[in-house]
PyMOL CGO cylinders between C-alpha atoms (Angstrom):
from pymol import cmd
from pymol.cgo import CYLINDER

trace = [
    CYLINDER, -28.49, 4.09, -27.61, -28.27, 1.17, -25.24, 0.3, 1, 1, 1, 1, 1, 1,
    CYLINDER, -28.27, 1.17, -25.24, -27.72, -2.41, -26.37, 0.3, 1, 1, 1, 1, 1, 1,
    CYLINDER, -27.72, -2.41, -26.37, -30.77, -3.27, -24.31, 0.3, 1, 1, 1, 1, 1, 1,
    CYLINDER, -30.77, -3.27, -24.31, -32.97, -0.23, -24.92, 0.3, 1, 1, 1, 1, 1, 1,
    CYLINDER, -32.97, -0.23, -24.92, -36.18, -1.79, -23.59, 0.3, 1, 1, 1, 1, 1, 1,
    CYLINDER, -36.18, -1.79, -23.59, -37.15, -0.06, -20.35, 0.3, 1, 1, 1, 1, 1, 1,
    CYLINDER, -37.15, -0.06, -20.35, -39.35, -2.98, -19.30, 0.3, 1, 1, 1, 1, 1, 1,
    CYLINDER, -39.35, -2.98, -19.30, -36.31, -5.30, -19.37, 0.3, 1, 1, 1, 1, 1, 1,
    CYLINDER, -36.31, -5.30, -19.37, -34.42, -2.96, -17.06, 0.3, 1, 1, 1, 1, 1, 1,
    CYLINDER, -34.42, -2.96, -17.06, -37.37, -2.73, -14.67, 0.3, 1, 1, 1, 1, 1, 1,
    CYLINDER, -37.37, -2.73, -14.67, -37.54, -6.53, -14.59, 0.3, 1, 1, 1, 1, 1, 1,
    CYLINDER, -37.54, -6.53, -14.59, -33.82, -6.64, -13.76, 0.3, 1, 1, 1, 1, 1, 1,
    CYLINDER, -33.82, -6.64, -13.76, -34.52, -4.38, -10.76, 0.3, 1, 1, 1, 1, 1, 1,
    CYLINDER, -34.52, -4.38, -10.76, -37.46, -6.56, -9.72, 0.3, 1, 1, 1, 1, 1, 1,
    CYLINDER, -37.46, -6.56, -9.72, -35.27, -9.68, -9.71, 0.3, 1, 1, 1, 1, 1, 1,
    CYLINDER, -35.27, -9.68, -9.71, -32.78, -8.15, -7.25, 0.3, 1, 1, 1, 1, 1, 1,
    CYLINDER, -32.78, -8.15, -7.25, -32.70, -9.53, -3.73, 0.3, 1, 1, 1, 1, 1, 1,
    CYLINDER, -32.70, -9.53, -3.73, -30.61, -6.84, -2.03, 0.3, 1, 1, 1, 1, 1, 1,
    CYLINDER, -30.61, -6.84, -2.03, -30.35, -3.08, -2.16, 0.3, 1, 1, 1, 1, 1, 1,
    CYLINDER, -30.35, -3.08, -2.16, -26.75, -3.43, -3.32, 0.3, 1, 1, 1, 1, 1, 1,
    CYLINDER, -26.75, -3.43, -3.32, -27.91, -5.39, -6.37, 0.3, 1, 1, 1, 1, 1, 1,
    CYLINDER, -27.91, -5.39, -6.37, -30.56, -2.75, -7.15, 0.3, 1, 1, 1, 1, 1, 1,
    CYLINDER, -30.56, -2.75, -7.15, -27.98, 0.02, -7.07, 0.3, 1, 1, 1, 1, 1, 1,
    CYLINDER, -27.98, 0.02, -7.07, -25.65, -2.05, -9.27, 0.3, 1, 1, 1, 1, 1, 1,
    CYLINDER, -25.65, -2.05, -9.27, -28.38, -2.35, -11.91, 0.3, 1, 1, 1, 1, 1, 1,
    CYLINDER, -28.38, -2.35, -11.91, -29.07, 1.38, -11.62, 0.3, 1, 1, 1, 1, 1, 1,
    CYLINDER, -29.07, 1.38, -11.62, -25.38, 2.16, -12.11, 0.3, 1, 1, 1, 1, 1, 1,
    CYLINDER, -25.38, 2.16, -12.11, -25.55, 0.31, -15.44, 0.3, 1, 1, 1, 1, 1, 1,
    CYLINDER, -25.55, 0.31, -15.44, -28.93, 1.84, -16.32, 0.3, 1, 1, 1, 1, 1, 1,
    CYLINDER, -28.93, 1.84, -16.32, -27.85, 5.44, -15.88, 0.3, 1, 1, 1, 1, 1, 1,
    CYLINDER, -27.85, 5.44, -15.88, -25.01, 5.06, -18.38, 0.3, 1, 1, 1, 1, 1, 1,
    CYLINDER, -25.01, 5.06, -18.38, -27.49, 4.47, -21.20, 0.3, 1, 1, 1, 1, 1, 1,
    CYLINDER, -27.49, 4.47, -21.20, -29.19, 7.14, -23.32, 0.3, 1, 1, 1, 1, 1, 1,
    CYLINDER, -29.19, 7.14, -23.32, -32.58, 7.34, -21.62, 0.3, 1, 1, 1, 1, 1, 1,
    CYLINDER, -32.58, 7.34, -21.62, -35.12, 10.14, -21.97, 0.3, 1, 1, 1, 1, 1, 1,
    CYLINDER, -35.12, 10.14, -21.97, -36.29, 12.12, -18.95, 0.3, 1, 1, 1, 1, 1, 1,
    CYLINDER, -36.29, 12.12, -18.95, -39.61, 10.27, -19.02, 0.3, 1, 1, 1, 1, 1, 1,
    CYLINDER, -39.61, 10.27, -19.02, -37.89, 6.86, -19.02, 0.3, 1, 1, 1, 1, 1, 1,
    CYLINDER, -37.89, 6.86, -19.02, -35.66, 7.91, -16.13, 0.3, 1, 1, 1, 1, 1, 1,
    CYLINDER, -35.66, 7.91, -16.13, -38.72, 9.09, -14.25, 0.3, 1, 1, 1, 1, 1, 1,
    CYLINDER, -38.72, 9.09, -14.25, -40.48, 5.77, -14.81, 0.3, 1, 1, 1, 1, 1, 1,
    CYLINDER, -40.48, 5.77, -14.81, -37.43, 3.83, -13.63, 0.3, 1, 1, 1, 1, 1, 1,
    CYLINDER, -37.43, 3.83, -13.63, -37.08, 6.10, -10.61, 0.3, 1, 1, 1, 1, 1, 1,
    CYLINDER, -37.08, 6.10, -10.61, -40.67, 5.50, -9.57, 0.3, 1, 1, 1, 1, 1, 1,
    CYLINDER, -40.67, 5.50, -9.57, -40.24, 1.76, -10.11, 0.3, 1, 1, 1, 1, 1, 1,
    CYLINDER, -40.24, 1.76, -10.11, -37.07, 1.28, -8.08, 0.3, 1, 1, 1, 1, 1, 1,
    CYLINDER, -37.07, 1.28, -8.08, -38.23, 3.53, -5.23, 0.3, 1, 1, 1, 1, 1, 1,
    CYLINDER, -38.23, 3.53, -5.23, -41.46, 1.51, -5.00, 0.3, 1, 1, 1, 1, 1, 1,
    CYLINDER, -41.46, 1.51, -5.00, -39.42, -1.70, -5.15, 0.3, 1, 1, 1, 1, 1, 1,
    CYLINDER, -39.42, -1.70, -5.15, -37.03, -0.59, -2.39, 0.3, 1, 1, 1, 1, 1, 1,
    CYLINDER, -37.03, -0.59, -2.39, -39.96, 0.60, -0.25, 0.3, 1, 1, 1, 1, 1, 1,
    CYLINDER, -39.96, 0.60, -0.25, -41.52, -2.85, -0.45, 0.3, 1, 1, 1, 1, 1, 1,
    CYLINDER, -41.52, -2.85, -0.45, -38.26, -4.70, 0.22, 0.3, 1, 1, 1, 1, 1, 1,
    CYLINDER, -38.26, -4.70, 0.22, -38.21, -6.50, 3.55, 0.3, 1, 1, 1, 1, 1, 1,
    CYLINDER, -38.21, -6.50, 3.55, -36.03, -5.10, 6.33, 0.3, 1, 1, 1, 1, 1, 1,
    CYLINDER, -36.03, -5.10, 6.33, -34.20, -8.40, 6.69, 0.3, 1, 1, 1, 1, 1, 1,
    CYLINDER, -34.20, -8.40, 6.69, -31.80, -7.68, 3.84, 0.3, 1, 1, 1, 1, 1, 1,
    CYLINDER, -31.80, -7.68, 3.84, -28.27, -9.03, 4.33, 0.3, 1, 1, 1, 1, 1, 1,
    CYLINDER, -28.27, -9.03, 4.33, -26.08, -7.15, 6.79, 0.3, 1, 1, 1, 1, 1, 1,
    CYLINDER, -26.08, -7.15, 6.79, -23.80, -5.90, 4.03, 0.3, 1, 1, 1, 1, 1, 1,
    CYLINDER, -23.80, -5.90, 4.03, -26.64, -3.67, 2.83, 0.3, 1, 1, 1, 1, 1, 1,
    CYLINDER, -26.64, -3.67, 2.83, -27.59, -2.25, 6.21, 0.3, 1, 1, 1, 1, 1, 1,
    CYLINDER, -27.59, -2.25, 6.21, -25.89, 0.90, 7.47, 0.3, 1, 1, 1, 1, 1, 1,
    CYLINDER, -25.89, 0.90, 7.47, -23.48, 0.46, 10.33, 0.3, 1, 1, 1, 1, 1, 1,
    CYLINDER, -23.48, 0.46, 10.33, -24.82, 1.32, 13.74, 0.3, 1, 1, 1, 1, 1, 1,
    CYLINDER, -24.82, 1.32, 13.74, -23.89, 4.75, 14.93, 0.3, 1, 1, 1, 1, 1, 1,
    CYLINDER, -23.89, 4.75, 14.93, -21.44, 4.85, 17.81, 0.3, 1, 1, 1, 1, 1, 1,
    CYLINDER, -21.44, 4.85, 17.81, -21.96, 7.35, 20.55, 0.3, 1, 1, 1, 1, 1, 1,
    CYLINDER, -21.96, 7.35, 20.55, -19.39, 10.12, 20.65, 0.3, 1, 1, 1, 1, 1, 1,
    CYLINDER, -19.39, 10.12, 20.65, -17.30, 10.78, 23.72, 0.3, 1, 1, 1, 1, 1, 1,
    CYLINDER, -17.30, 10.78, 23.72, -19.30, 12.83, 26.21, 0.3, 1, 1, 1, 1, 1, 1,
    CYLINDER, -19.30, 12.83, 26.21, -16.32, 14.86, 27.43, 0.3, 1, 1, 1, 1, 1, 1,
    CYLINDER, -16.32, 14.86, 27.43, -15.93, 18.60, 26.96, 0.3, 1, 1, 1, 1, 1, 1,
    CYLINDER, -15.93, 18.60, 26.96, -15.73, 19.92, 23.42, 0.3, 1, 1, 1, 1, 1, 1,
    CYLINDER, -15.73, 19.92, 23.42, -12.60, 21.71, 22.21, 0.3, 1, 1, 1, 1, 1, 1,
    CYLINDER, -12.60, 21.71, 22.21, -13.83, 25.21, 23.12, 0.3, 1, 1, 1, 1, 1, 1,
    CYLINDER, -13.83, 25.21, 23.12, -14.68, 24.14, 26.68, 0.3, 1, 1, 1, 1, 1, 1,
    CYLINDER, -14.68, 24.14, 26.68, -11.10, 22.92, 27.17, 0.3, 1, 1, 1, 1, 1, 1,
    CYLINDER, -11.10, 22.92, 27.17, -9.62, 26.38, 26.48, 0.3, 1, 1, 1, 1, 1, 1,
]
cmd.load_cgo(trace, "trace")
């Protein structure tokens, strides 16, 4: 079992995160422990709720890159 087997402590660690990257780092550590399905479900509900409430102004490193528009030229089968 985990050194820190208290689910509440892990949920508090998620709640103290300030970026999505930090949340996923905590979850990477969490998932390596020997949790029951019910505990995993509780953590899942907690971190999804936490991420849903997180402001959109998270640091740029956590935002996905903007999509670039593909070339509008003919596709390979139109060139044949």
